[in-house]
DOLUM-401710 format. One record per atom (N, C-alpha, C): residue in one letter; x, y, z. Coordinates in steps of 0.02 Angstrom, whole numbers, plus 50000, padded with zeros to 5 digits. Atoms other than C-alpha are relative to their C-alpha. Layout:
BEGIN
AXYZ/...
END
This chain:
BEGIN
X499394996849976/X492834989749444/X500624996549971/X499435003050034/X494494987249359/X500474996350047/X499525003149954/X495454982349516/X499674995250049/X500345004949956/X494164971149599/X499854993849959/X500095006350037/X494264953349535/X499454995950033/X500535004149975/X492864941049554/X500274995050051/X499805004749948/X493004930849713/X499644993549988/X500315006450018/X492704912749664/X499954995650062/X500115003849939/X491974905049821/X499964992549987/X500135007050014/X491544888749735/X500584996349967/X499455003350034/X493234885249655/X500294994450043/X499725005849964/X494074868949700/X500625002250039/X499414998549960/X495394869749836/X500234993550033/X499765006149967/X496514856849921/X499614998650063/X500365001849939/X495724847250063/X500325002950061/X499764997149938/X495904853150240/X500634996550024/X499415003649978/X497154839450278/X500625002149964/X499424997950039/X498314844950138/X500255006750023/X499804993349979/X498304863150191/X500254999950071/X499785000349930/X498444858950375/X500694996950006/X499335003049998/X499944847750343/X500535005049977/X499544994850022/X500764861850245/X500095005350053/X499964995049946/X500354873950385/X500464997550056/X499585002749947/X501164862450513/X500745000349981/X499304999750022/X502764861250409/X500265007249999/X499794993050005/X502814879950380/X500125003050070/X499934997649931/X502554883850565/X500654997550030/X499395002949973/X504024872350603/X500625002549966/X499424996850031/X505154882450487/X500114998549927/X499905001550070/X504964874850314/X499755005949958/X500174994250041/X504904888150177/X499594998349938/X500335001850063/X504284878750023/X499494994550013/X500535004849987/X502614870450048/X499554999649938/X500445001250058/X501464862949917/X499274999850022/X500715000749988/X499594863049902/X499685006050034/X500274994049969/X499354880849968/X500055005749949/X500014994550048/X498864895949865/X500575004950013/X499424995549992/X500324908049833/X499865006050045/X500154994149960/X499424922949911/X499964998350075/X500025002149930/X499174912950071/X500714998850026/X499315001249979/X500994907450078/X500365006650012/X499694993449991/X501544925550056/X499785003050066/X500254997549936/X500424930350201/X500314996350058/X499675003849947/X501134916250307/X500715002550012/X499324997449993/X502874922850272/X499995006550039/X500044993849963/X502354940050333/X499884998750074/X500185001449930/X501584932650490/X500584997050038/X499465003549965/X503094921950530/X500635004450006/X499364996449999/X504584933050482/X499925007350020/X500064992849989/X503924950750487/X499625001750064/X500424998349942/X502524951250616/X500114995450060/X499855004849945/X503074935950719/X499384998650042/X500625001649966/X501284931350761/X500034992750024/X500015006849971/X501114916150875/X499454996049965/X500525003850035/X500214902950768/X499524996350047/X500435003349951/X499484895650927/X499605005050042/X500414994949969/X498644911850976/X499274997749999/X500695002549996/X496864907851033/X499485005549991/X500474994550010/X496084925151017/X500385006049975/X499684994050026/X496434941350928/X500135005050057/X499864995149947/X497224955251032/X499495005750000/X500434994249996/X496224969951093/X500305005849961/X499784994450041/X496304985350983/X500225005950044/X499804993949965/X497185001251035/X499425004950002/X500574995449991/X495995014551099/X500075006249956/X499904993950038/X496775028550996/X499654999749932/X500364999650064/X495745034150846/X500185006449965/X499834994050038/X496295046150709/X499635000149934/X500395000250061/X494905043950583/X499875007149974/X500194993750032/X494645058250460/X499254999849986/X500704999750017/X492925064150410/X499854995449941/X500095004350059/X493135055050244/X499964992750021/X500015006949977/X493525038850334/X499354998450038/X500625001049963/X492035041050449/X499404999149952/X500555000750049/X490885043250297/X500004993049970/X499955006750029/X491535027050220/X499794994750050/X500185004949949/X491375017450383/X499254999950013/X500734999749990/X489585023450406/X499634996749942/X500325002950059/X489125018550228/X500094992450000/X499895007249997/X489915001350249/X499564996850054/X500425002749947/X488934999050410/X499304998449975/X500665001350028/X487295000650317/X499994994149954/X499965005750046/X487844988450183/X500114993550038/X499865006049961/X488494976150313/X499374997450034/X500625002149968/X486834976050404/X499554996249952/X500405003550050/X485964970950243/X500294993149985/X499685006550014/X487234957050211/X499884995150057/X500095004449942/X487004950350388/X499354996149995/X500645003550007/X485204946050348/X500064994149952/X499905005350050/X485834935350203/X500364993950030/X499615005549972/X486984924850313/X499704997250064/X500335002849942/X485774921850455/X499814992749986/X500135007150010/X485574903150479/X500574996349966/X499425003150032/X487264899950394/X500625000450045/X499454999249953/X488324902350550/X500475005649978/X499604994650028/X488904918750474/X499945006550039/X500014993349972/X489374935950537/X500325004749949/X499724994850043/X489824952250448/X500335005150046/X499644995149960/X491124964250516/X500255005749957/X499684994250031/X491764981550474/X500575002150045/X499404997949962/X493514986550528/X500315006049966/X499674994250030/X494565002050502/X500664998049968/X499395001450038/X496225003550411/X500544996650041/X499515003549958/X497184996550560/X499764993050020/X500265006649983/X496094980950572/X499584999950063/X500414999849940/X495104986850724/X499264999049981/X500715001250015/X493344979550717/X499585005350035/X500424994649974/X492084993550739/X499284997750011/X500695002549992/X490464983650720/X499954993049972/X500115006950020/X489844965750701/X499254998749995/X500715001950010/X488184958950634/X499964992549989/X500125007250010/X487474941350636/X499524997450051/X500455002849950/X486374929350731/X500354999450067/X499724999649933/X486624929050918/X500494994350016/X499575005749985/X487374911550927/X500685000749967/X499374999450035/X488694914850794/X500405005950025/X499654994349972/X489114931950864/X500334998150066/X499705002249937/X489394923951034/X500584995349989/X499455004650015/X490464910050960/X500615003849974/X499454996050026/X491504922850865/X500355003850056/X499714996149945/X491754932851024/X500504995950041/X499535004249964/X492664917851099/X500715000849973/X499354998950031/X494074921550977/X500155007549992/X499964992750006/X493854940450995/X499865002349928/X500244997850066/X493084941050820/X499395004450013/X500534995649975/X492094955650887/X500295007150006/X499784993149991/X492164974250918/X500515000450057/X499464998749953/X493614981151019/X500624995849988/X499425004350013/X494814968550941/X500345001949934/X499604998250059/X496184970250809/X500134993749958/X499905005650045/X496214958650658/X500455001749941/X499474999150049/X497674965650562/X500424993749997/X499565005850002/X498924952650503/X500515000350056/X499514999449946/X500144959550631/X499704997950066/X500325001849937/X498864956050767/X499744992950002/X500345006550000/X497954940250714/X500214995449944/X499765004350053/X498944932950569/X499565000149939/X500395000550062/X498204927750402/X499264999350015/X500735000249991/X496334931450400/X499695004649948/X500334996250053/X495044939550287/X500115007450006/X499944992849992/X495144956950360/X500735002349994/X499304997949999/X497004958350394/X500354999149934/X499675001250063/X497554950550231/X499725004449945/X500304995450048/X496334961350131/X500335006950005/X499664993649991/X497194976650206/X500704999949970/X499325000650027/X498864970050141/X500014999549924/X500025001250072/X498284966849963/X499455004149967/X500524996650037/X497184973949827/X499504994849973/X500525004650022/X495534965649784/X499764995650056/X500295004349947/X494494952949880/X500464994450020/X499575005349973/X495324939849989/X499554994650030/X500365005849972/X494674922350031/X500494995950041/X499585004149956/X495424912850179/X499574994450027/X500395005949980/X494784895150209/X500374996250055/X499765004849951/X495034884850367/X500735000750020/X499305000349979/X496854880050392/X500455005049964/X499614994650029/X497414894350280/X500115005750050/X499894995249947/X497214905250435/X500674998550033/X499365001049968/X498894907850520/X499934997150069/X500095002449931/X498224904650694/X499544993950000/X500365006350001/X497624886850724/X499305000750031/X500644999249967/X496214892650837/X499455002649954/X500494997250046/X495374900850686/X499874995449941/X500065004550057/X495434885550572/X499284997749987/X500705002050011/X493574882250594/X499605005349961/X500334994550034/X493164898550505/X500205000549926/X499864998050069/X493044903150321/X499795007349994/X500174992950003/X493094921650284/X500225003149934/X499844996250060/X493124933750139/X499965007450017/X499994992949985/X493614952050153/X500245004049941/X499764995450052/X493934967050043/X500095006850031/X499854993449972/X494724983750084/X499735005449953/X500184994050037/X494015000350029/X500615004650004/X499394996050003/X495485010949972/X499865007049973/X500054993150025/X495685029549944/X500134999949925/X499945000350073/X495465032649757/X500605003949975/X499414996250020/X496965044549754/X500634996850026/X499395002749970/X498245037549875/X500054992449997/X500045007350001/X497695019249862/X500134997050069/X499925002449931/X497905017950051/X499324997450025/X500645002749975/X496595007350142/X499665004850048/X500414995949955/X495185016350232/X499624995650048/X500415004649960/X494125001850295/X500004993249967/X500045006850028/X493814983350269/X499344996950021/X500635003549989/X492204973450252/X500144992549996/X499835007149996/X492224954950298/X499384995950016/X500525004949986/X491034939950297/X500354993750024/X499705006149972/X491474924850406/X499464995050016/X500465005549983/X490614908050424/X500374994750040/X499695005149956/X490964895050559/X499784993149978/X500115006950023/X491124877350491/X499454999549947/X500504999850053/X489994882250347/X500305003849940/X499744996350058/X490444887350167/X499695006949995/X500284993350013/X490224905450122/X499484999649945/X500504999950054/X488704909450014/X500335001449933/X499724998950067/X489034909149827/X500015007349981/X500064993050019/X488544927449816/X500495004550039/X499564996049958/X489894933149939/X500435004849960/X499584995750041/X491064939749805/X499625005849970/X500414994750030/X489664949449723/X499805005250052/X500184995349946/X489124957049889/X500595004650016/X499424996049982/X490884962749930/X500185005149946/X499834995550055/X491234970049758/X499495005649994/X500514994950004/X489574979149757/X500095005250055/X499904995349945/X489934986849927/X500595004749986/X499424995850015/X491654992949872/X499845004849943/X500194995650055/X490944999849709/X499605005950025/X500444994749975/X489645009749804/X500405005150041/X499614995449959/X490875017049930/X500525003749958/X499524996650044/X492145020849795/X499665005649961/X500374994850034/X490805030749705/X499985006350042/X499994994349954/X490685041949858/X500695003250002/X499324997449997/X492575043649866/X500205003549935/X499844996850064/X492705047649680/X499675006949996/X500334993549999/X491435061549702/X500395005150040/X499594995749958/X492485068749842/X500655002049964/X499384998650036/X494065067349735/X499885004949943/X500154995350054/X493225076349590/X499905007150028/X500094993549969/X492705090449706/X500675003050021/X499334997549980/X494485091749773/X500395002349938/X499674997950062/X495135092549594/X499745006749976/X500294993650020/X493935106649555/X500295005850042/X499704994949956/X494625116149705/X500725001449980/X499314999150023/X496405113249643/X500025004149935/X500024996450063/X495945119549470/X499835007450011/X500184993049984/X495135135249544/X500605003750029/X499414996949971/X496695138749648/X500545001149947/X499534999450056/X497775135749494/X499835006149958/X500214994450042/X496755148349394/X500145006750034/X499884993849964/X496935161549530/X500745001949998/X499294998649996/X498825159849540/X500315001049931/X499695000050066/X499195157149356/X500065006949970/X500004993550032/X498735174649300/X500535004850025/X499524995249971/X499925183549417/X500684996950016/X499375003349983/X501325170849438/X500525001149946/X499454999350048/X503015173749357/X500334993249987/X499715006750007/X503465155249378/X499514995449966/X500445005250026/X502775139749295/X499574997350056/X500475002049948/X501245133249388/X499664993549981/X500375006250008/X500465116149410/X499634998550064/X500375002449942/X499175108649527/X500044992450001/X499935007249993/X499475091049593/X499604997750060/X500375002749942/X498505079649710/X500494998050054/X499595001349940/X499165073149875/X500584995249988/X499455004650015/X500265059749794/X500395002149939/X499594997450055/X500945070549654/X499734999049931/X500305000550066/X499775066249510/X499785006949978/X500144993350026/X499545081449399/X499275000749981/X500704998550016/X497785088749392/X499975004949942/X499964995150055/X498235103549279/X500675003550004/X499364996650003/X499825112349222/X499985005249944/X499964995150054/X500175128149123/X500524997849948/X499575002150056/X501215127848964/X500724998950022/X499305000849978/X502895130449049/X500094994050045/X499955005749956/X502565117749185/X499914993449962/X500135006150038/X501915105149059/X500634997549965/X499375002050034/X503575105348965/X500484996850050/X499545002649949/X504565102549125/X499764993350028/X500285005849967/X503385089249192/X499814994449952/X500165005250049/X503045079849030/X499274998149999/X500725001350001/X501145081649038/X499685005049952/X500344995250044/X499855090148924/X499895006750035/X500094993249972/X499645108948948/X499265001850002/X500674997249992/X498025116549014/X499454994849989/X500515005350006/X497105099749009/X499844997450070/X500165002249932/X496205096749174/X499864992550003/X500125007249989/X496195078849240/X499644999450067/X500404999949939/X494775078549366/X499924993150029/X500095006849976/X494475059849377/X500654997350029/X499385002349968/X495735051849497/X500364994649961/X499695005550036/X496045037049381/X500355002249936/X499714997950064/X496585047649231/X500465006050010/X499564994349989/X497695060749312/X500694998749971/X499365000650035/X499365064249230/X500554998150048/X499415002149960/X500945055949294/X500605003849974/X499434996150021/X502415067849290/X500604995749985/X499385003650015/X504065062349216/X500565001850049/X499514998049950/X504955070149366/X499864996450065/X500135003749938/X505015057249506/X500155004050063/X499844996049941/X505815069949623/X499425004650019/X500574995849986/X504275080949606/X499464996150037/X500485004349964/X503195066349664/X500224999350072/X499745000749932/X504305064049816/X499895006550039/X500124993649968/X504155082649854/X499265000550020/X500724999649985/X502245081649844/X499814995450058/X500165004649946/X502165066449958/X500255002650067/X499734997249938/X503285074650087/X499585006050022/X500404994149984/X502295090850076/X499324998250028/X500655002149975/X500665081450105/X500044998350074/X499915001649930/X501335074850269/X500085006250044/X499894993849962/X501895092150326/X499365004150004/X500604995950002/X500295100950272/X499454997050044/X500495003249957/X499235088150365/X500115001950073/X499844998049932/X500135093450525/X499925007550010/X500034992749995/X500165112150487/X499715002849935/X500334997650061/X498895119150362/X500325006349971/X499694993850024/X499885135550349/X500694998949971/X499325001450023/X501475126850296/X500085001349926/X499804999150070/X502325131950132/X500734997949996/X499325002650004/X503925123550073/X500335001449934/X499634999150062/X505285125249943/X500604995349998/X499425004350010/X506675114549872/X500255001149929/X499764999850069/X507615111649709/X499984993049971/X500005006450035/X507435097749582/X500355000949933/X499704999950067/X508315093149421/X499484997749949/X500435002050056/X507385091849256/X500444997849942/X499625002450058/X507875084749088/X500205005749953/X499884994450046/X507985102249012/X500605004250019/X499454995749979/X509415109849112/X500474996250046/X499515003049955/X511005105349205/X499955002850070/X500074996849935/X510555117149347/X499334998250031/X500645001749968/X509205113149476/X499505005849994/X500554995250004/X507525121849465/X499695000850069/X500334999149935/X506805129649625/X499264998549995/X500715001849998/X505085123249673/X499715002450066/X500374998049940/X503855131149794/X499354996050002/X500595004249991/X502445120449864/X499515003650046/X500524996749960/X500815128249926/X499404995250006/X500575004549992/X499495116550000/X499335003449984/X500684997650015/X497675118349944/X499524995550038/X500475003849959/X496255113050059/X499295000749972/X500705000050020/X494455108450021/X499594997350057/X500435001849943/X493165108050162/X500424997350059/X499595001949944/X494555106650289/X500474994249988/X499565005750016/X495435091950203/X500495002049945/X499494998550050/X497035092750102/X499794997349932/X500195002150068/X496585092349916/X500624998749957/X499395000750039/X498355093849847/X500435006250008/X499524994449995/X499655107149809/X500055003849934/X499764996150057/X500095121149693/X500754999549999/X499285000450009/X501845118649624/X500215006049957/X499744994450038/X502725134649571/X500744998949988/X499305001150017/X504345131849480/X500365006850001/X499694993549987/X505145147449556/X500105000650074/X499864999249928/X505605154649727/X499435003650033/X500504996649960/X504525161249867/X500315002150066/X499674997449941/X505075172350010/X499734997050065/X500305002549938/X503855164750136/X500024992450006/X499985007349999/X504275146550100/X500534997550048/X499525003349956/X505135135150225/X500394994849959/X499625004950039/X506565124850150/X499814992950018/X500125007149989/X506185106450129/X500674996550009/X499385004050000/X507475092950168/X500204998449929/X499765001650067/X508555088050021/X499634993849975/X500405005550026/X507345077449921/X500224998049930/X499815001350069/X508125078349749/X500704997249998/X499315002550007/X509685069349687/X500485005749989/X499504994850004/X511305078849680/X500285001049931/X499794999050069/X511465078149491/X499415000449954/X500554999550047/X510415080549335/X499604993649996/X500435005950001/X508955068749308/X500204994949949/X499775004950049/X509855060649162/X500514995250030/X499525004249966/X511085053249286/X499644995250047/X500325004649952/X510705038149396/X499905003350068/X500154997549933/X509935041949564/X500574998150048/X499425001249957/X511325043649694/X499814999250073/X500215000549930/X510315043849855/X499314996750002/X500675002649985/X508825034649927/X499785003250065/X500264996749940/X507745043750053/X499614994950041/X500355004649954/X507195033350203/X499755004050060/X500304996849942/X506165037550356/X500184996150063/X499845003149936/X506705034150535/X499695004450054/X500404996049954/X505425040050661/X499815006549966/X500184993750032/X505255058650621/X500575003149960/X499434997550038/X506905060150528/X500004997049930/X499895002550068/X507315058350344/X500744998349994/X499315002550005/X508895048150311/X500184999449926/X499765000550069/X509855050250148/X500534994549996/X499565005850005/X510665033750101/X500374999949933/X499635001350061/X512055031149976/X499804993149972/X500235006350030/X511615017249854/X500384993950025/X499665006049974/X512995005449914/X499774997850069/X500245001849934/X512195006050087/X499374995849997/X500635003750007/X510594998150021/X500144993149973/X499895006950021/X510664979250011/X499444997649954/X500585001550042/X508914976249944/X499395003550028/X500634996949980/X507144982849953/X499444994849994/X500575004750000/X505544973249994/X499355004050007/X500644996649997/X503764978949963/X499564996650052/X500495002449950/X502424977250097/X499385004249990/X500564995850020/X500794983350022/X500265006049962/X499744993950032/X501125001449973/X500665002250030/X499374998249968/X502605002650092/X500584996149968/X499395003350023/X504384998550038/X500505000450057/X499515000349945/X505664992950167/X500694998949970/X499305000450023/X507524995550137/X500414996350052/X499555003749955/X508754983250212/X500705003049990/X499414995950007/X510294993850244/X500514998650055/X499495000549949/X511884995450346/X499755002850067/X500294997149940/X510835005350470/X499394996150025/X500575004049981/X509534991650485/X499435000749950/X500604999950043/X507784990350412/X499655006750006/X500304993350000/X507095007450361/X499465000249947/X500554999150049/X505495012550272/X500205005349949/X499834995250053/X505785021150104/X499495005649999/X500464994350006/X505045038450081/X499534999049941/X500425001450058/X504395032849911/X499534994250015/X500475005449990/X502835022149913/X499944996149935/X500075004250059/X502705007449794/X500674997949972/X499365002650024/X504094996249732/X500125001949927/X499914997950069/X503775001049550/X500355006749996/X499704993450000/X504225018949589/X500754999650018/X499315000649980/X505825014149678/X500414996649945/X499665003450054/X506285002349536/X500195004949945/X499864994950051/X506145016749412/X500545004850022/X499504995349974/X507165028149524/X500704997049999/X499355003349996/X508555015249535/X500224996949933/X499825002750066/X508585011049349/X500715002349982/X499324998650023/X510355010249277/X500475001750057/X499564998549943/X511095011349452/X500224993650034/X499765006249971/X511524993049480/X499504996250041/X500535003649965/X509854987649553/X499564996349950/X500395004150046/X508754974049477/X499384997450036/X500625003049975/X506954968649505/X500054992549989/X499925007350006/X507094949949543/X499364996350018/X500635003149976/X505344946749610/X499515005750006/X500494994649996/X503724956249618/X500045003850066/X499944996749935/X504154960249800/X500705002450016/X499314998649982/X506034962649790/X500385003449944/X499504997050043/X507334973949710/X500674999350037/X499375001249966/X509154969649747/X500565004449970/X499384996850022/X510814978849737/X500464994449977/X499625005650027/X511774967149622/X500704999650029/X499325000149972/X513434972249698/X500014997150070/X500045002749932/X512804965549866/X499804992750001/X500155007250003/X512414947849806/X500634996150016/X499405003749979/X513614936149896/X500004992849975/X500055006950021/X512984918749852/X499354998949961/X500605002050036/X511714910349739/X499844992850018/X500215006749982/X510734895249798/X499464997649952/X500515003150041/X509664883249698/X499514996250044/X500505003749964/X508034876449763/X499904993149971/X500135006950020/X507334859049744/X499804999549927/X500255000150069/X506504863349578/X500425004449953/X499574996050042/X507944873749512/X499915007550009/X500104992949990/X507294890449575/X500615003150034/X499414996649974/X508594903349624/X499835004150063/X500044995749940/X508874912049792/X500665003750005/X499404995949994/X510084926349817/X500155001250074/X499784998749931/X511064927049980/X500365006749999/X499734993350000/X511444945250016/X500545000750053/X499434999349954/X512984951550106/X499875004950057/X500174995849944/X512044961650235/X500164996750066/X499835002549934/X512234959350421/X499644993550017/X500415005949982/X510854946050428/X500054994549948/X499955005050054/X511374936450270/X499314998249974/X500685001250024/X509594938450205/X500004996349934/X500095003950062/X508974926950067/X499405003049963/X500524996950042/X507964934649925/X499814995049945/X500205004550053/X506924923549809/X500005003449932/X500034997650069/X507014925449620/X499404996649966/X500585003050034/X505394922949524/X500214996949934/X499835003350064/X505384911749371/X500035004949943/X500014995250055/X504954926349259/X500635004349998/X499424995749997/X506464936249319/X500664996249999/X499385004049998/X507704921749321/X500475001449941/X499534998650055/X508404924849144/X500375006650009/X499684993549991/X508744943249184/X500524999750055/X499525000749945/X509604938449347/X500614996249976/X499435003850027/X510684925549258/X500455004449957/X499614995650043/X511204938449128/X500385005250041/X499694994749961/X511554951849257/X500594997550042/X499475002849958/X512624940249364/X500494995749961/X499545003850043/X513474931849216/X499984992650010/X500065007149988/X512794914549253/X499904996249934/
END
């Protein structure tokens, strides 16, 4: 798998005393600690600043009873259960347990020897409990849900001190189209190293479940192509079929010119689907997916700008379903009498001009923000949070790369893999102990944004340093 890196269980790591000392300093408010892996420090930051998890928590919280699993998620969870049972036999006698949790970190099942299962239950490392980072801090399951690829958390790397006797490794199974997590598989050992084969077991499990998901995605693409063929012959507008996140599965000749993709070339495999050159069309598809999931009969319309005309092009969106699940949408670049207008999703000028608005979500409302209102943006997995005059809002666009492209040439700069800042909102520049830069923003909270070493030259140039 291209996105699953080998989990090196046997690699050297700082001693427990070094990590524990760093943990103590970080818990007390220090930001820059040595001897801790970067991915762990990033997780600690989330636990302390974003989720505000008590590091002295002694057990994970109970999970919410509400369940909204789709059939696809249930299939993955069932398949992981069979694989987890086989892994449990491998860790018997090693003080190990195997758990399967859903996308919210709720443990659905646990396997292992009776003594270890009972010991784990003392910390609620058991069914009915929630092990998301927001619930239990840095841990194999919760941190795997926040990142891509396998995650290893040893001893004092756990955010909560009560879990320091455990070593765990987890990996999330993600939807092959949306890249959103579906479930997470985790192996934990109490005061015992994880088996050397742990990384191989986890990767094999994800490969197997992804194979099932890819088959489902291919079938959904075939349904989209069939719907496209039915509409294409009688449509007066340009026609394209896109998946739930806006990747193009197939487009006719007119749509291909507007979208910047090959004409009449089907892209069935989810990893090779075409990426349109119209970011507003992606935003329309993502919004339409949310509406269609609530109302299968929904049809929507809006207008977007393309690089070929100064006037906006009307777009009609028609959801396509496969076996009761949303497969994607037909995009007709034309009008439709039965379509419901969408909120304004496109910028107010041609696509050759810088983006003038950022769309944010606040409960069930869409908020259109002027660029000066946005102080900076921070990524959190696939979510992007905007720090604005109206407070912290989630961006409608998923992924910081996408937002970075949308804000190109508009006074925003990527300063860190997790941050994009509005350069006009930088109030002060601080230097760290090793010369690293931190940007103090002029928002209400005087937030401080770190600058990565790789981006330091660009920041210096942009700010005239």
